[in-house]
Each structure stands twice: as C-alpha cells, then as structure tokens.
N, C-alpha and C positions, 0 to 999 in steps of 0.2 A: 441769453445768448448761445449761440452753441459754435461759433470761435474762437480760440485764446491765439492769444502772439505770443510765441516767446522769444524767438530774435529774430533781427534785420539786417539788412546787410542791401545797399541799394531800396528799389522798392518791393525786393524779395525778402520772404519771410518763411521763417518757421513755425505753424501754427499746430494748432489742436484743434480736431473736428471733432464733434459733439454728437455722435448719432443714439438712438435708443439700442443698437448691438454693439457697442462700443466707440473707443474714439481712433481716428489716426493722425496721423502725424503725417504735415505738410509740408512743403510740395510732396504731390504723390502721382501715380500713374494706374491709373485704373486697365488694367488688361480687359479687353472688351472679347466678350464669350457671345458666343453662337448660343440660344436654352437647348438648338438639337442640336450639332456636330461642333465639336470642337479638336483641333490638334493637338490642344494639353489639353487633362480635365481638370474642370475647375478644383478637383477635390486636389489635385498636386499643386494648381497655384498657391495653395494656405498650405500643404506639408512639404513641398521641396522649394516654393519659392518663399516662404514665408509672408505672404499678403494676404490681406484680410481683409480686401475691398474689390470689386470688381464693377462691372459696369457689361449691362445685358440689354436686349429689348423688348419691352412690353408688348410690342406691335406685332414681332414675331410671334410671340407666346400667343396672345391674342388671336391668332389666325391659326397656329398649330394645335390647339387645345381647346379654343372657344372659350365662352363667357365662364364657364366653369371651372377654369383652371386652378391649379393648386396653388400652395404657397412659393414664390419662385427660389427660395431656397432650397425644398424638396426637387423642385422639376431641374435647379442645373448642377443637385450637389455638392453646395458651397451655403456653411455654415456661418461665415463672417457676412461682412456691409455689403450691401447692394443694393447700386444705382438703376436707376432704370428711365434709358430712353423711350420715348412714346411713339415714337414712328415718324418724326421730323426729318429726318434721312431718307427714309424711302421715300417719302413724298419729294426730297429734293433731286433725287435717281430716279423717279417713276411716273413721277409729275401727278402721282393724284395714291390716296391711298382709302381705303373704305370702312372709315372707324372716326367717328364724332373727338372735338376736346373733352365734351363731358364724358361719351364712353372711358376713353384712355384713364382718364384720372380716375372714375370709378375702377375700372379693373387695375389699376397702378395700387391703390390700396387695397381690394381685394385680393391681389396675390402679395399679400403685406411687404412691398417696395420698400428699404429704408432711409431710400432720398428718391422721391420721381421729380418729372419735368412734365410742362403741359405741354400741348400739341403747339408748338410755335409753329410759325411760317418762313421758313431757310430763303434769306435772302439770295443766299449762292454769291460765287464771284464774277457772276457775267453776263448779270440782267440791267434792264434800263432802269430809269428814275421813275417811269410812274410806276412801273411793278414794284420796286424796292420801297415804295412809299405805301404800297399797298399790305406787303408782309408786315412793314412797321406796326402800322397802323391795327390788322388784324393781329398779328401774335399779342399788342398792349392790351386789346379787347377780350384775348383769349384769359390774358393774365389775370384782367381783371376778373372776368366769370368764373375763374378756376377758385379764387378764394372764396366763394360763397358756395361752391361744390366738394369743399376739404370737409371730412366728418374726423379721419383719424389726426388727431393733434401730435402725436411725437412721433410722427413723420416730418420729414424734411422734403422743403419743395425749393426748386432749381425754377427761376427765370430769366430766361435766354433773351440776351441782345442780339436785336438784327441791326438791319442797317449795308451788311458789305461793305464796297467800296465808297460806297457815300457817307463821307467821313462825319457831317453834320446830322443823317438819320442817326446814326452810332448813337451820337451827342443827345440827341431829343431823346432815344430809344433809354441810355443808361438812366438819362436823370427821371423820368416818366416810370422806369421799371425801379428803380431804387426807390418810390415813393411808397410799394406797395409793396405788401408782408411776404418779401419771400428769405430764404435763409443763406442761399447759394446763387452766383448769375453765372451763366455760360457763355462765352463768345459764341454766338452759333455764326455759320458759312464760311468758317476760315480755310477749311477741306483743300477748296479747290483756287485759293490765294498759295496755300503752301504747298501743294502739287506742280505749282508752276513758279517755285521758289521764289514768290515774289514777298521775301518777308520786311523789305521795307515797308509796304502798304499794311503787315500784319504789325508790325511796331506802330503805325497810325493807330490801328484799328485798334488795339488793346488800352495806348496811353487814352485814347479819345474816351474810351469805354470806364476804366477805370476812373479817369477824374471826376464823373459825376454819380460813382457808385457810392452807397456808404461802404466805408472801411471798415470796418468792422465786417462785412460777409465776403466769404473767400469767394477765388473768381475761378473760374473753369474754364478750359480752352478747350474747345471740343476737336475731337481727331487729331491731336498731337500726341506724339509719341516718340519722336527718332528722338535719340540721347545727342546728335548734335546742337539741335536748336532748342533742348530743354533749357540751356543757361540763359536766353537770348529772355525765352519765354517765365523764367524765372523772376528775373532781372527788373523788369516790368512789373509786377506781381500778378502772374500765375500762380496759383497756389493748387490746382488740380488738371487733372488730364486722363484724356482716355484714348486710347489708341488700338488698333487692329492691325500696326505695321510689323510687331513683331511675326504675326502669321501672315498677311499676306506677303511679305517680302520671304519670307521662307519657302512657302509656295513657289514665289519665281525665281529660286534660289540665291540669293540676295544674302548675301552675309553682314549685320552692322557693326558695326566701332564707332567708338563718340567720334571720329571724324567723318565719316561718312558711309557710304556703303560697295560693296565688292562684289564682284559676280563669282560664286563659290568656285567654280573654275578654273578664275585667273587669278587664284590664292596657290601657293604653293608652300607654303606651314599658315598654320593657327595663329594669330597672332594675338592671344588671347589669355589669361588664364582661370576661367570660368571653371564650371565640373564638368561640363562636356569640350570643352577644348584642351583640357587634362585629358583625358580619359582617351580622346579619339584623334586622331591626324587627320591631315585632309584626304592622304592615300585612302583611308578604311569609309569618309564621306564620300567619296566619288565611286567605290565600288560596291554600296551597298541601294537599294532599289530605290527609287523616286521619293514612295512614303514615308521610306523611314529617315532618309537626309530630311525630309522636311518637318517632321517632329523634330527632329537633334537640331535642325539650324533653328527652329520656332524657342526652342529653347535656350540657343547660346542668345539668340537674340533678345530675348527677354530679359536673362541674367545681363547684359550689357546695359539694359534702360536701366535695371534698379541698379547697377552698378553707379551711374552717372545719376540719378537723384542723390545718392549718398555722398556721392562727391560735391555736390551743389551743396547738401545741407551742412556740412563740412566747413566748406567754403562761408557760407553763413556766418556760421559761429567764429568762423577764423577772421571775420571782416575781408576777404579775399575773392569774392564772389567777381568785382571789376575785373580783376588779374584774372579769372580762370573765362571772364567772358571774353576777352582781348584775345586767350587763346583757343578758345573753340569758334571763333567769327572766323579767322583766320582759317577756316576748313576749308570755304568754299566763298567764292565773291559776289554770290549772291546773297548769303548772310553776313558778309562783308560790308554788306552795302546798307542791311538792317540794322546793324551794328551801328552805322556812322550814322543811320536816322536819329538811333535816339539821343544824338549830341542836341537834335533841335530841342527835345523834352529836359532839356538838362536842368531846368528851374522844378520841373516835377520830380526828377529824381533826386534832388539835392533833398526838398521837402522830404521826400521821405526815407532820405539817409541817416543813420542815426549820427550824432554829433562827434560821437568816441567811438575810438574803436580798440579793439586786442591790441591790435598788433600793426606793425607801417606797413607805410602803402608803398608802390612799387610805379614807376612811370616808364617807360617803354620807348613812345614817340609822343608826337604830337596830340593824338589823337588822346592820350593818358592824360591830357592836359584837362581835359573836358570831365576831369574823374567831380563828385560832387564835392570834395574836399575841397580843391582849389577855386570851382566857385566860391563855394560858401567864406574862403578865409578871404577873397579880393572882395566879394563884395560886404564884408561886415566893416574889411580895412577901409574901405572908401567911404561907409555910411555909418562906423562908429568911432573912427579915431580921429584922435587929438594928439600932435606935436605938442610932446614935453615945454612946459613954460622956461622962458628965457635963454632957449636955443634955438638960438639964429642961422647956425650956420651945419650946414648937412653935410655928413661926410658917407659917399658910398664906397663900400667894398665889395669885391666879389665874393659870392657863398663859396667859405672855402668848404673843401674834402672833409671836413671831420665835424660833427655833432656835438654837443648843440655849437651852433657857430661863435655864441658869444663865450663860449672857451676855447675859443684856437689861439695858437700863438698870435696870428694878424690881429687878432680883434685886440687881445691883452696888450700889444706893440702900439697899436695904433691910439690907445686910450691912454698910456702913458705919453704918449706925444702929446694928443691935443688938448687932453684934460677932458673934464666931466661939462664942459660948455659946450661941447658940440656935439649935434649927436648924429650917432653911429648906425647905419644901416646897413643890410647886404642885398646885392640884385640880383637877380639870377633869375631862370627858370626853371622851376615849372609853377614858384610862386609869385614872382614880380620881384616882389622888394619887403624885406622883411628889418622892421624894428629890432634892432638887437635885445631889446626888455619882452620882448615874443619869442623870444628863439626858440626858448626851453619850451612852450606849449603845443599839443596837437593840432597838425601832425608838421611843424614848422620842424622838430628835429628827429623827426618819427619816419623817413621817406629813403628812398634809393634808387637812385636816377640814373641812367644812360643818355640822359638827354644832353644832345650837342648842344652850342651856344645859337636857339633859334632866335633868340631877340625879338621873342613877345614881352618880353620884361622890358624894355626900351617905354614902351607908351603908358607900364603903368608908371616907371619909374617918375618920365614928366608930370602926371595929374602929382605924384608923392610932394614931388619937391617945389609944387609953388606955393606953398605956405613957408618959406625959408628966403632968408636976403641974399644966401650962398651959395654953394650946393660944389661940392668937391668931389673927383670921382676917378677912384681907380683902375686902371688898366683898361679903360674906354676911353670913346671919344663921343660927347653929345651937345649939341649945339647949345651955348648958355652957360655949360656946366666946365668949369676946373677942372682940366684933366691931369691928373701924374702918374709917373709910369711906375714909383717906387713909393713906397711910405714914406721913407727917407726924407722925401720933397718936404714934406711937412715943416721938419727939423730945421731946413732954409728958411723958412715962412717965420719961423720962431727968432 
C-alpha cells in the first residue's frame, strides 16, 4: 500500500503518499513545471518554497529531447519526487499528438519519473455523449494495456477517470478503473468545468468517482490549484492537486488571495504577509518591468496556495474543515452553489466523517444543519433509540443556553417538580430533540450555535412523541401536546 491515512474530517484526509524518492503528506498541490522554461526555477521550489514534489509533462520532454532524453530530475534540475503527465492535456487542447500509449509509458519509465500517467483520452467539458463514451472506453482499454507494459515495479502509476459531465460514464469508468492495478486515480477533464466556475457539476463528478474507487488510493484533481476552491475539493475526498495557475495568473497580472483573484493594478496595498508582500509594496510592483513583476507575482501566488493547504490540514486536525468550507465557499456565488450541492451527498460525507471530533462544532445558519454530525445523530436516534421503560409522560423543555443541558437550572427545577417517572427531553435546532440522558454525549454538549428558532425541530419532536401517552411542552404550541408557559404550572397539576 502506498497511501496511509493519518487524520480525517468530512471526506478530507491527511495522508502519507509513499514513493521511491520519499514520502509526501497530503493534501498536496504540485506546481506544474514546464521542462523547458519556467518563471520560478524548479530548484527554487524546493529551496525557497520547501516543496518536494512537482509535476511536469513527459510529452513535451519527448518532443524536445527525443527518445534518448535523460533522467527527468536532471532535465528539470529538481531532485525531489516528480510526477509526469503523458500528453493528454495537449490532446485535449490541440486534438492530436504524435505518440502512442505504449511509447509514452516506456518513455516515462526511461526518464525515471516517480509517478507516471497513462495516455488517457480526455473527455473535456463540452463533448457530446457518443464521443464521451469513446473517451471512456479507449481510456479503459489503454489502462489495461499499460499494466502488461510496465517493467519498473518501483514506479507508481495513475489511472485517470474520464466521463466529463456524463456522471453515469464517470461512475462506470471509476468502477472499472478501480478494479485495475493502479496506485492513484486522477479525475480527468475538470479544467473546462472549473474555468466556467461550474463547481456544482464538479462536486457531482468528484463524489460519483470517489464512491466507486478503492478508498485506500489517493484521488487527484487534475488542473486544480486556486486556493479559493481547495477546501471544497479536499472536503469531498481529493488528496492531490496540480496547477500552473500560480504562473499563468502572474503572467496576466493577477494576484491570488484565498477569497479570489484581483488584478494587480486595482490594488492599493498588498493584503498578504508572504515573503514577497512583506518585502515589496504595490508601488514597487507597478514600477518594475513586466518580467520582474511576473516572477514576484508568481511567487506570491504560490505562497498563497501553500498557505491554504496548511490551513486546510490544520482544519482537518482540529475537526474544523466544515467551518473552513462554509467560510471559503462564501467567496463566490458559484462556489456557494457547489457547497449547497454537497448537501445532496450528506450520506456520503456522514459515512466518511469521524464519529468523534477533538473540538466542538459551530452552527451559523440552516445550511450548517446539514453537517454529518446532525445527520448521524438524527438517524441513530430514529433507528436505535428506545424510550425508558415505565415513562409514559414526556416533558419537553427548550434547549437551555448552558451545556450540558441536564445540568441546567431549568432541568433541575423540572425534575424536582415532576420526579423520576416523567421523561424529560430538550427540543430545538440543530439537533431536534435531545433526551436528557444523552445530553452529555458528543456532539450534544459540544456545539455553539447562532441559529434562530428555525422550527425544523418540530417534525423531529412529532415523530419522537408518538411513543408517549401524554406530552407536555414548555414555551411552544403544537397540536396534540399540552402547552405550558412556565415550569411552575406543573406544580398546580400536582
């Protein structure tokens, strides 16, 4: 096994990818390096940015240096881990390349790539159904062919998933590719979809593929590297990313932030504390020549990407990936659409999410109520919970401000009045109903909420109350329940 999972939150993971040149902690963004010319030298990526893994293109090397090319580490001047793409991107952009699957596979072994990719056929984001089916079937055929061609068993191989916007094709491709002997699975063809900010479709593509792939293999989102969307992709289960955006955006005078991109001429100051923004100001950047500015912008952009990955990893460790996701996805309406789409996959997220968290959880609005912890609690309460024996009267109290609820003043007063034969529970959002005997379990006493009385809890209460002969509720009116305004009204009953 080449991938070891260390930490989890939602479907996001911190893992160790083991290669013959060392290990990489994921999630990880590989800078795309052109083997011929780069804004930032590959050696600087290691010395200045402390990056130990890059991706470059074996087809460009093949075309530029020929079949007798040297070791890719020598060509790029990078002695860390190198993944090589096969030329599929050029096939997507130009429609044709003059190398076969067999030739480029053997070539990647010859130049000593650490992780190779088969020559898949990209579906792209704007292709019709018939052609999409061809890309999937031909990619699968080449994947099977590649296994018999391998000679170097120390190298890792990636089997891309194709299908584009056709989710049933992605599902079929992932299922069949997952049966083959590969170490990593990239999702092919997301670039055009991400360029159109179609994050809702991207969410579908990622989850559909992930559900059919072996969970022990890392998942790679081709062409993704903007810090704004990384938390969304990680939360869905993506482990590896590669992107040239840091350099391409710099070439176009665009300054990356974790909430979007700003044209450099529109900035009055540099809203960042990376080494570049600490050393220079906006006036200096606007006065230097274009080439010098491009280098500094590319370095800033890369620092922002690296910082975001560190923030995401820390959020996973702290069990706060959902909170980060809610914050980042409000950066752009189309990204927020993607966030709302993940609610469709709440069961998938609940299955991946750890049962216990190191920290309490936060609720901001009704979307927060779709957290896996809420879904899991409500399902288990309905499927597994049985009311205490000999308690036929249910007393419902509003959730107190202080936690745990069974230590609150209102609970102590209520139990003093009604005694042990009445079952006391708490009602309110986000959890619906909380039996007092469960009030100290996670996450029922480890959460903070700014939710108003949304009223979703009412449906949970109605279902829960069916097993009692009498129901008394404090502070609310529900048909069929006895309503009281003050807990002291129960004394009158006595």
